C-alpha positions, -999 to +999 in steps of 0.1 A: +013+804+060+041+815+050+059+796+023+077+767+039+104+757+015+116+726-004+136+718+024+112+722+049+085+693+060+052+694+054+027+692+088-005+672+081-040+665+093-053+631+082-093+635+085-111+602+078-094+571+085-115+542+069-095+517+045-090+544+019-075+568+046-054+546+061-042+536+022-030+573+015-017+576+050+006+546+043+016+566+012+023+594+029+045+576+056+072+568+031+079+607+025+108+619+043+096+658+037+058+648+055+048+647+092+016+634+099+008+659+132-030+650+143-052+625+126-095+622+130-123+600+129-154+593+144-147+557+146-123+545+177-108+517+161-101+534+125-080+564+147-068+539+163-050+522+136-041+552+118-022+561+150-002+527+147+007+532+108+024+566+122+042+552+150+056+524+129+070+544+107+089+564+134+072+589+134+060+612+172+024+598+181-001+622+165-029+640+179-060+617+178-095+630+177-132+620+172-139+658+161-119+670+131-125+703+135-100+701+167-073+698+138-087+730+120-086+751+151-045+740+150-021+768+139+009+741+130-010+720+103-003+725+068-030+715+050-054+680+054-061+652+038-098+644+037-108+608+036-142+604+047-177+597+031-191+608-002-219+630+024-193+649+048-163+653+028-174+686+004-183+700+040-153+697+060-137+708+029-154+736+024-146+740+066-112+735+062-101+760+038-121+786+056-095+780+083-068+784+061-060+745+056-050+737+021-073+702+013-063+671-008-096+662-012-109+621-019-122+612-049-163+608-053-190+630-074-209+655-062-249+652-044-255+684-053-245+712-080-249+735-048-217+719-036-193+721-067-202+759-065-194+761-030-161+744-033-151+772-063-164+805-042-152+794-011-114+788-024-117+816-043-126+838-014-104+823+010-073+817-013-070+790+000-066+759-029-080+725-028-067+701-050-091+667-057-066+635-051-078+617-082-043+591-089-053+580-122-039+613-140-010+599-124-007+564-135+019+556-161-005+547-192-024+580-183+011+599-183+025+578-214-003+590-232-004+628-217+029+631-233+021+616-267-015+641-265+008+670-262+034+656-292+004+654-313+006+619-319-026+612-323-033+645-344-064+666-329-084+647-304-118+642-317-130+617-290-121+599-257-136+573-232-135+563-199-152+549-173-153+527-136-155+489-144-154+474-114-174+446-094-179+460-060-215+438-054-201+426-022-182+460-009-220+475-016-237+446+000-218+448+031-218+485+029-234+486+069-206+460+082-177+482+065-193+514+069-176+527+037-207+549+035-216+545-004-243+520+000-269+547+008-261+564-030-271+529-049-298+523-031-312+560-036-294+571-064-295+566-103-263+583-121-226+578-125-214+584-089-179+575-094-169+597-131-134+610-121-114+583-125-121+576-161-128+615-168-102+633-150-071+621-175-096+624-205-102+662-188-062+669-189-055+655-225-084+676-238-076+712-219-104+715-200-106+745-178-081+759-197-089+766-235-115+738-232-148+734-213-177+705-213-208+719-229-236+693-226-240+661-209-263+633-215-271+601-198-291+571-193-289+538-173-299+498-179-319+480-156-310+472-122-307+434-114-270+426-108-264+430-069-303+419-064-291+388-083-256+384-068-276+386-032-302+357-040-263+336-041-244+349-015-259+368+015-281+351+049-318+349+042-318+372+070-294+399+058-311+433+051-300+438+016-309+404+003-329+411-034-331+443-022-338+471-048-319+497-056-317+531-076-286+526-089-290+510-128-262+484-136-244+503-165-250+539-169-235+557-202-229+592-203-220+613-233-204+650-228-194+674-258-163+700-258-167+734-264-141+728-287-159+699-306-146+667-286-168+642-274-162+626-242-179+587-232-182+575-197-190+540-186-204+536-152-203+494-142-204+484-110-226+459-106-223+428-133-194+406-133-160+415-150-126+421-146-116+460-137-109+485-164-108+520-168-126+517-201-099+542-217-095+549-251-081+579-268-091+590-304-079+616-330-068+623-365-036+603-365-046+575-345-060+555-316-056+542-283-077+515-265-071+503-228-087+474-230-069+454-256-038+471-247-032+483-283-027+512-307-028+519-343-008+550-354-016+559-393+017+561-410+037+539-381+013+511-373+007+483-401-029+493-425-053+487-403-039+464-378-038+470-336+000+468-324+008+464-286+011+495-267+041+486-246+068+500-272+049+535-274+050+537-235+085+532-233+092+556-264+070+585-251+073+573-211+065+611-192+092+623-174+082+620-139+080+584-145+111+575-156+127+596-124+097+577-105+112+541-122+149+551-117+143+560-082+124+529-072+087+533-077+062+532-044+031+532-030-005+521-037-020+516-076+013+510-089+030+543-081+002+566-088-011+570-052+025+581-044+028+609-070-009+621-069+004+628-030+037+644-037+018+668-060-003+677-031+025+682-010+046+698-035+017+727-041+021+727+001+058+734-002+059+756-028+022+776-023+012+772-059-024+760-074-020+722-073-021+704-107-054+694-102-073+723-088-110+736-076-122+739-108-109+705-120-128+692-087-160+709-096-163+700-133-156+663-127-178+657-098-201+682-110-213+646-136-226+627-109-252+650-101-260+660-141-262+624-149-289+619-124-307+649-137-305+638-180-315+599-169-344+613-147-351+632-179-352+603-202-316+610-212-326+643-223-293+666-226-283+689-198-259+720-198-231+717-178-222+749-154-192+770-166-173+769-129-148+789-146-172+817-151-158+825-185-121+822-175-118+790-192-109+807-222-077+821-216-066+804-187-029+797-185-016+763-175-008+756-139+021+764-121+053+747-135+061+718-122+074+680-131+039+671-114+021+696-138-006+677-158-010+711-188 
């Protein structure tokens, strides 16, 4: 499509209107420059709920389709948001790019490395950008840390950590009833199936795909007991998941080595009782930040060998995007990060620029799932990380100038 212009409205189609899809849709309804022209879902009830969300926001009734291909066939759609199941959303993204529709893809891990290569090759051959909607890159703490990293507050980065610590036993056990699509992955796969929340911000701190890249990965998995034990106490005796065996280890630990020498530790922890955490840690030659104790230590500023609360540093190094967001009124899901991430996608369509989380980021972050499966199957042996940029990472310039830029 031709340049839309900063004062024009972006016409989007929403493909997949389960709980997450409707959450994204509700965020888009807060934006004056977005029109939802069409929605699609294979389930009629979800389709009608999406239509009602759009109409309740005061927009005209969108066209509703059971087959997403009808959206891709329209010539009045600027882009699509894809929030379908993990097993289908890449195929839909490929079809959307081939149809000339910019893609905002909801997160997950890949099911095969071939998917990652196909995403890159299709975006390159079609000239259509594809953005991973990794909202955690736009969290307030993450963006303040990003600001601090770029200003050299932590010195040279040495090690970072991230992950997904979230007790979702009930959601997985009732996967069939809730039609969430994740259950089969837990039953049949053993790896870090949801790596991007913890990895995305860290990858941006470290300049991955722009002067740095992931080189090797090694993963190990614990035994699987958490869901089975939970099911014995919470599910009916006739429920098919009561006492069921699943392949997914309760704790999956992954270590990544980067080309510039840094290490990244990821932990996937969703089948045991625990509070929510993304296990964040940023450590360099001048200091360290830890998410779980909300603390920081900067050499020469902090009292020797004593943690400080992060709050005063967050205030001092508040990212300009968040300063503006707070001034105008924070809105949207997950503390505002959903709104900012979607706004970045919308802006890239309006200005016809590359999105701040591009297809090379998408491929590298999603590939962790497949590579972790391979490493676990090899007893924790390291596996090589593909270079989805084909060597361009060495000299790739920062992404397009934008207040949403993560470079």
